[in-house]
C-alpha positions as CSV (number, residue, x, y, z in Angstrom):
1,M,0.0,0.0,0.0
2,G,1.3,3.4,-0.9
3,D,1.1,6.6,1.0
4,I,-1.7,9.0,0.2
5,N,0.6,11.9,0.8
6,D,2.3,11.0,-2.5
7,F,-0.7,12.5,-4.2
8,F,-0.3,15.9,-2.5
9,S,2.4,18.3,-3.6
10,S,4.3,20.0,-0.8
11,R,4.0,23.2,-2.8
12,N,0.2,23.0,-2.4
13,T,0.2,22.3,1.4
14,I,-2.6,24.1,3.1
15,N,-2.2,24.5,6.8
16,S,-5.1,26.8,7.6
17,I,-8.1,28.4,5.8
18,S,-9.1,32.0,6.6
19,N,-12.7,32.9,7.5
20,E,-12.9,34.9,4.3
21,D,-12.1,31.8,2.3
22,R,-14.5,29.6,4.2
23,N,-17.3,32.1,3.6
24,K,-16.9,31.6,-0.1
25,T,-18.0,28.0,0.1
26,A,-21.3,28.5,1.9
27,D,-23.9,26.1,0.3
28,Y,-21.7,25.4,-2.7
29,L,-22.3,21.7,-2.5
30,E,-26.0,22.0,-3.2
31,P,-25.8,22.9,-6.9
32,I,-23.1,20.2,-7.4
33,K,-25.4,17.6,-5.9
34,A,-28.2,18.8,-8.1
35,F,-26.0,18.6,-11.2
36,A,-24.9,15.1,-10.2
37,K,-28.5,13.9,-10.5
38,T,-28.8,15.1,-14.1
39,T,-25.6,13.6,-15.6
40,Y,-24.5,10.1,-16.4
41,K,-21.0,11.0,-15.2
42,S,-19.5,10.4,-11.8
43,I,-18.5,13.5,-9.7
44,Y,-16.4,13.9,-6.7
45,L,-14.8,16.7,-4.8
46,I,-11.2,16.8,-3.5
47,D,-10.4,18.8,-0.4
48,Y,-6.6,19.5,-0.5
49,Q,-6.5,20.7,3.1
50,E,-8.1,17.6,4.5
51,K,-6.4,15.4,1.9
52,G,-9.6,13.5,1.1
53,F,-12.9,13.5,-0.7
54,E,-15.5,16.0,0.4
55,Y,-18.3,14.6,-1.8
56,V,-18.8,11.6,-4.0
57,S,-21.9,11.2,-6.3
58,E,-23.9,8.1,-6.5
59,N,-23.2,7.3,-10.1
60,P,-21.8,3.7,-10.1
61,L,-19.1,4.2,-12.7
62,F,-16.5,5.4,-10.2
63,L,-17.7,3.4,-7.2
64,C,-16.4,-0.1,-8.0
65,G,-19.3,-1.7,-6.1
66,H,-19.1,0.5,-3.1
67,T,-21.6,3.1,-1.9
68,S,-20.7,6.8,-2.4
69,G,-20.3,7.1,1.3
70,E,-17.8,4.2,1.4
71,V,-15.7,5.8,-1.4
72,K,-15.8,9.1,0.4
73,E,-14.6,7.5,3.6
74,M,-11.8,5.7,1.7
75,G,-10.6,8.9,0.0
76,Y,-7.3,8.4,-1.7
77,L,-7.0,4.8,-0.4
78,F,-9.6,4.1,-3.1
79,Y,-7.0,4.7,-5.7
80,F,-4.5,2.3,-4.2
81,K,-7.2,-0.4,-4.1
82,Y,-8.8,0.0,-7.6
83,V,-6.4,1.8,-9.9
84,V,-4.2,-0.7,-11.8
85,E,-0.6,-0.5,-10.6
86,K,1.0,1.1,-13.7
87,D,-1.7,3.7,-13.8
88,L,-1.2,4.5,-10.1
89,D,2.4,5.5,-10.9
90,L,0.9,7.5,-13.8
91,L,-1.4,9.4,-11.5
92,L,1.5,10.3,-9.2
93,R,3.4,11.6,-12.2
94,I,0.4,13.6,-13.4
95,N,0.2,15.1,-9.9
96,T,3.8,16.4,-10.3
97,I,3.6,17.7,-13.8
98,G,0.2,19.2,-13.2
99,F,1.4,21.3,-10.3
100,D,4.5,22.2,-12.3
101,F,2.2,23.6,-15.0
102,Y,-0.1,25.2,-12.5
103,E,2.6,27.2,-10.7
104,K,3.4,29.0,-13.9
105,I,-0.1,30.3,-14.3
106,P,-0.9,33.8,-13.0
107,L,-3.0,33.6,-9.8
108,E,-6.0,35.4,-11.3
109,E,-6.2,32.8,-14.1
110,R,-5.8,29.6,-12.2
111,K,-9.5,28.6,-11.9
112,L,-9.8,28.9,-15.7
113,Y,-7.7,25.7,-16.3
114,T,-8.9,22.1,-16.4
115,I,-6.7,19.0,-16.6
116,S,-7.9,15.8,-18.3
117,Y,-6.3,12.4,-18.3
118,D,-7.3,8.7,-18.6
119,Y,-6.6,5.7,-16.3
120,H,-7.8,2.2,-15.7
121,L,-10.0,1.1,-12.8
122,N,-10.6,-2.5,-11.8
123,N,-14.4,-2.5,-11.2
124,Q,-16.6,-4.7,-9.0
125,E,-17.1,-7.2,-11.8
126,G,-13.4,-7.9,-12.1
127,K,-13.2,-6.0,-15.3
128,T,-10.7,-3.3,-16.1
129,I,-12.3,-0.2,-17.6
130,L,-10.6,3.0,-19.0
131,I,-12.0,6.2,-17.6
132,N,-11.4,9.8,-18.3
133,Q,-11.1,12.2,-15.4
134,T,-11.2,16.0,-15.6
135,L,-10.1,18.1,-12.6
136,T,-10.9,21.8,-12.3
137,P,-10.0,24.0,-9.3
138,L,-13.1,25.4,-7.5
139,F,-11.7,27.3,-4.6
140,L,-8.2,28.7,-4.1
141,T,-6.5,30.2,-1.0
142,N,-5.4,33.8,-1.1
143,D,-1.9,32.7,-2.2
144,G,-3.2,30.7,-5.1
145,K,-3.1,27.2,-3.7
146,I,-5.8,24.8,-4.7
147,W,-8.2,24.2,-1.8
148,K,-11.0,22.3,-3.4
149,A,-11.3,20.8,-6.9
150,L,-14.1,19.3,-8.9
151,C,-13.4,15.9,-10.6
152,V,-15.7,14.5,-13.3
153,I,-15.5,10.9,-14.4
154,S,-16.7,9.4,-17.7
155,L,-15.8,6.4,-19.8
156,S,-12.8,7.2,-22.0
157,N,-12.9,6.9,-25.8
158,E,-9.1,6.4,-25.9
159,Q,-7.2,3.2,-26.3
160,D,-4.9,3.4,-23.3
161,S,-4.1,5.5,-20.2
162,G,-2.4,8.8,-20.2
163,N,-3.7,11.3,-22.8
164,I,-2.9,14.2,-20.4
165,K,-4.4,17.5,-21.6
166,I,-5.0,20.9,-20.2
167,Y,-7.6,23.4,-21.4
168,K,-8.2,27.0,-20.5
169,D,-11.7,28.5,-20.7
170,G,-12.1,30.9,-23.6
171,E,-8.8,29.8,-25.3
172,N,-8.8,27.7,-28.5
173,K,-5.7,25.7,-27.4
174,I,-5.0,22.3,-26.0
175,Y,-1.8,21.7,-23.9
176,S,-0.9,18.1,-24.5
177,Y,1.8,16.3,-22.4
178,N,4.2,13.9,-24.1
179,L,5.0,11.3,-21.5
180,K,7.9,9.8,-23.4
181,G,9.6,13.1,-24.2
182,D,8.6,14.7,-20.9
183,F,7.3,18.0,-22.4
184,W,4.2,19.9,-23.2
185,K,3.1,20.7,-26.7
186,T,0.3,23.1,-27.8
187,K,-2.2,22.6,-30.6
188,E,-5.5,24.3,-31.6
189,K,-8.7,22.6,-30.7
190,V,-10.7,21.0,-33.4
191,K,-13.4,23.4,-34.5
192,L,-17.0,22.2,-35.1
193,T,-19.5,24.2,-37.0
194,D,-22.7,25.3,-35.4
195,R,-24.6,22.7,-37.5
196,E,-22.2,19.9,-36.5
197,K,-22.6,20.9,-32.8
198,E,-26.4,20.9,-33.3
199,I,-26.3,17.4,-34.8
200,L,-24.1,16.1,-32.0
201,R,-26.4,17.5,-29.3
202,L,-29.4,15.8,-30.9
203,S,-27.4,12.6,-31.2
204,I,-26.7,12.8,-27.4
205,R,-30.4,12.8,-26.9
206,G,-30.7,9.5,-28.8
207,S,-32.3,11.1,-31.9
208,T,-32.1,9.0,-35.1
209,I,-30.9,10.4,-38.4
210,N,-34.5,10.9,-39.6
211,E,-35.5,12.6,-36.3
212,I,-32.5,14.9,-36.5
213,A,-33.4,15.8,-40.1
214,E,-37.0,16.5,-39.2
215,N,-35.9,18.6,-36.1
216,I,-33.5,20.9,-38.0
217,F,-35.4,20.9,-41.4
218,I,-32.7,19.3,-43.5
219,S,-32.7,16.0,-45.4
220,P,-31.5,12.7,-43.9
221,E,-28.8,12.6,-46.5
222,T,-27.5,16.0,-45.4
223,V,-27.4,14.8,-41.8
224,K,-25.3,11.8,-42.9
225,F,-23.0,14.2,-44.8
226,H,-22.5,16.3,-41.6
227,R,-22.0,13.1,-39.5
228,R,-19.3,11.9,-41.9
229,K,-17.5,15.3,-41.6
230,I,-17.7,15.1,-37.8
231,L,-16.2,11.6,-37.7
232,N,-13.4,12.7,-40.1
233,K,-12.6,15.8,-38.1
234,L,-12.5,14.0,-34.8
235,E,-10.8,10.9,-36.2
236,V,-13.3,8.5,-34.7
237,S,-15.2,5.6,-36.2
238,N,-18.8,6.2,-35.0
239,I,-21.1,8.8,-33.6
240,S,-20.8,7.4,-30.0
241,E,-17.0,7.9,-30.0
242,A,-17.6,11.4,-31.5
243,I,-19.9,12.3,-28.6
244,F,-17.4,11.1,-26.1
245,F,-14.5,13.0,-27.8
246,A,-16.5,16.2,-28.1
247,I,-17.6,16.2,-24.5
248,N,-14.2,15.2,-23.1
249,N,-12.4,17.8,-25.2
250,K,-14.9,20.6,-24.5
251,L,-15.9,21.2,-28.1
252,F,-19.4,22.4,-27.4
């Protein structure tokens, strides 16, 4: 068994929280709990001062057969129990490179960034599943340390773990980390047209090609044309993979 302190950078150690900072968090959990009821994704909140989970949603994807309360109680010990060994090392590495990146960001911009990565979980059925996790700072201390962060879990559409990316709200760039070369590279996000986004949103609802055509007043053949363009742009093989890619890469 590893040490949960390995997940917490000494540069982000929080010894105390001011009353001013605590006042910012009044009732903030309520809208997150409400959101968790409306999404198929799993949600949990990290408290970096307490070095544990403050909230875990009831979506079973992340729970590995436990109740949300049990996972909350386990906190970071959950990772040691259910993350495959090679990916546990990966998570520790992501923790280091993530904070290295974060420390170079101006304090006033730090909540604008989200980090995304994939890792394997051994679930309650004895199967290994690849999940995507995004982590976004919610509350910072006055000196810019992360106090609380929101984590969102969904099934990954990638083939293997890693795929470390950082996004900034309002910026058309993706910062992608090369694990072998140990460096960040920057590229522009894929751009979808308004029509392509519209077709993807309707596809998320489960609409068929004919239903989409009827809804937006175009022919089924035109819908197929736009879907082919979406698949080519995103370099995926079907519309389900396209939906996962677009959501995970914040293309809407």
